[in-house]
N, C-alpha and C positions, 0 to 999 in steps of 0.2 A: 519756791525757788522751781524749778520745773529744767529737768537738761536735755535737749534735743537735740536729733542730728537733723539739718538742713539742706535739703538738694538733691541733686539725682542721684542715681544709683551708682553708689563706687564713687561718688565726686561730694558728697554728702560736708556738710563745717558744721563745729561744735558747736550750740546757743545755749542761752539760761533766757528765762523768761524768770523775768524778775515779780517779785510780790507786788507791782502796779501793769501787770500785764504786759509790760517790754519786754522786747526780745534783745538781747545781749549779746554780742559774741566774740567765743572763745574762744577763737584763734593764736589769740597771745599765751594764756594760761597752755594751751595743750594741741595737741594735730585731730585729736580726734577723743570721744567717749570710750575709752575703750579697757579694757583690764590694767592696763600698766595706769590710763589716769586715774581709774578708782583705788585702786594697790598703792595710790602715791597721794594721799589724803587730795585727791582734787574734788571731791563737795565744798569739804573744808574754806579750801584755796581757794575755789570760787564762790562762795561766801565772803571768804577777806574783799578777793578783788570787788564784791559786788559792795561793798559795805564804802570800798574807798572811792567808790567810782570809777575805776579805772578801763572797764568798758565800755567798746563803743557799740553806740545803737546800731542795729541791724535789720532792714527793710523785710522781712520775711513773709509779706503777703502773698506772693506770689510761691513760694519757695515750698518745696514737696518735704514731707516729713519722710523723715527713713523712719528706719530702727534705733530705739533711742540710747540702744549699746552697739558695737561692733564687734564685726567675729566673733563671738560665745564659743567658748571651748566646744562646750557642750551642752547639750538644750533637754534637761531631764523634765519627763513628765507623772504628774502623779496622777495613776487612773482611780477609777470610782471613788473618790475621797468628801463626796456626798450620799447619808446613807440613800437615801430618793433617786437621785439620778445610776447605783448601783441595782434599787429595786427596777428602773423601769428599764436596764439592759439585761436584766434575769438574771443578778445575781444577790450572795452574800455582801453584805457587807466586810469591807476586807479589815482583820486583825492588827497584820502591818501596813507599813505602805510598798504600795503595789507600784512600781516605776517601769517607765520606756523608755526609749532615745526618738529623738528626732534630729536628724541633720541638722547640722547648725546652714547650710544652705537652705531651709527652707523658711527662715526668717526673713522677713519682707516688710515694707513699711506699713502705715496703719490704714492710711487710704489704698494703698496698691489693689490691682486687680490679683483676684485670687484667679487660678484657673483649673477649671475641673479636667480630672484627668482622661487620657484615653482608656475606654472602656469601666469607665463608673458608670452607676445607675443610682448610687449609694451617698453622695456627696454630701458634711452633716455638717453643721458649727459646733463649738465651742467654748463660750465667754471662761475666760480663767483670773484669776488673779495670777502673776506672774513675779517672780523674784530674783532680784541681779545681786550678785556674791559680790562684795566690795572686799573684803579679807581672807586668804585663805585658811578651809574650815577641813579637817582632819582628824576624825577620834577625838571629838570633843565633848568635853564632862559632861554637860547637862542641857535640853534646851534651853535654859536664859543664859547658857553663855554661848550658843548658836544667833542670836541674834547680834549680837555685836559683830557678826559676817556678812550682815547685811546692806549692802548699800542701799537699796532702795525698791521701790516697787511703779509695775509696767503692769499693760493690760497685757494678755496673749488670747489669740482666736485659733484655738487648735484645733485645725481643722481634720476632719479626717472623711477615710472611706469605707465604709462599714463593709462591703465584699473584702476588700483587700484586708481589712483588718482581721477577720471575722472568718472570710470563710477558705481565703485565698491565704492563711496565716502561714499555715503552717504549725500554730498553736500560740504564737507575741502576735504582737501587736503593730508593731513597728510597718510592716508594708501597706499597712491602711493610716498610716501616718507622717508619712514622707516623700509625701508627691513636694514637687515644686512650686513655692505659691504656700503652701500650706501652716504657713504660720506666722501671719502678721502680728507684728510687736510695736507696740509703741500706746497715742504718740509721744508720751513724755519717762521720764527716770523719775520718776518724786522721791527726791533720799526718805528714809524711815523715820528718820526721827522727826519727819513734818506727816506722819500716818498716826493720828494719833492711837489709835485704836484699827491693825490692820484687822484684826478677828470681829470686826463687826462692819463690813462694809457691804453696801447690798450692789445687786450684779443683776446685771439685763440683756437681755438682747431679744434684737427682730429681725425677722426677714419679711422684705419689701413690708413693711412699716406693721405688720401686723405680729404684737407679743409673743414671743415663745419660753426664755427662761427669766425667772423673779427670784432674787433667794436671797442669802446673803452670807458673809464667811462665815459667821455664828455659826452656821451647820456643817461647816468643816466637817468630818471624823478626824485628822491628823492637821493640828496647828501649823502653821509656820516654823515656831519653835521646834514642834516634833520634826518637823519633813524634814530640816535640818540636821537635826544632830543626827535624825538616824543615817540617812542618805550618807553622814562624817564617817562611819561606824563601816563604812562597804569601800568607798571612795575618797578622791578627791578633788574639793571643789576649790576651782581657782578665782580668783576677782576676775568681774565678765561673763560669768557663766550666768544661765537664766536655769527658770525651775520653776512649772507650770505646777499649780497645785489644785489641781482639778476643776470639773466641772458639774454645777448644779441640775438638777431634773431639767426637761424642757427642747431633749434636741429629736429629730428627727427619726433616733435610734427606736425611740419609744413606741412607734407604729403612728399617732395621734397629729403627725403633721410629715408634709409632703418632704423628700429630699430638695435639695438645691437643684437647679437650673441653669444655664447660663443666661444671661439678663437679668436672676435672679440679686437684692441690694440685701446684704447681709449688715449690721449694727448694732454693737456692742459697747456695752461703757461699765466703769466702775466708780461709783462713787470717790471724789476726788484724785481721783487717775486720770481724767479722759476722756476721750469717746473714739471709736472707730466705726469705719464703713469700709464696704469694698462690694464691689459689682462681681458678679461673679462671671468668667470665661471661659474657654476652650481652651486645651492645651495646642 
C-alpha cells in the first residue's frame, strides 16, 4: 500500500495505490493526507477500507504527484549522517546528530521542476530517506520507542546551494537549503510497517543519466530510531512533520562532479519507496 496526493498544486486529492497497483480515491475518508489524518489512525483506516472494497477507483494516469504529505509543520534535516559524505565535505563524522531546518514551502512534488536560484553557481543534489511522523514525539524514553511514532517513509531530494550554505551562511546552513523548490518529496508515503528493514535500503542518484550516489541506509551514522529519539529531547515532533535523514557520498560538493545547470535532469530513488525525476530550470 502506498499513499499519494494527486493533482495540480493546491488541488491535490488523497489517494492510495493498493497491492495490485490500482489507484483508489481516499476522499471518502479524508480531505487530505496531512498530520490530522495520520494522527487519527488514517493508515489503519485506509487498510480497512481497502479490505472492505469501499474505495472507488481513480483514473490517475494524467495526474501530477504532489508531495505525499500536505503542509508539514516542520522539515528537519540531519547533516553529515553518512561518514563518507562527511569526509567528502571535509568534516569529521559527527558524534551527535547535526540538524538544520528547511522551510515547509520548499516542499514540491517528486516530478516538479527544481529552479536554480538567482546568483547560484553551486546547486547540488542529495538523495535522502525521509521520515514522516505519525504520532506526537516528545521526551521519548528510548530509540526503540521512537519507531512507534513514525507513520511512514518517503524520498527527499535535499537540494542545496553550496555557496549560500557555506560562504554566505554566517555559520549555519539554512541559506543554502531554503530556496524555492529545494525539497522534492515523494512520490509516495509508504507505511512504516511495510518497510521491513529501514536500515538496509539502497539509495541512488544520477544526473543526466550518469550515476552519482549509490549507497545504503546501513551506512547511516545515526539510525532512524536514534534520530527521532534524539530530536524528541530538544523539540516536539508532531504528526505530518518530516525528517530528512542525511545523504551518502557522491554529491557535487565532493569536487568529483559538476554542479547543476538549467536543463539538467536529476533522478533519485530508494529501494521500495519509488523514484523521483526533476528537470532544472531557472528562478
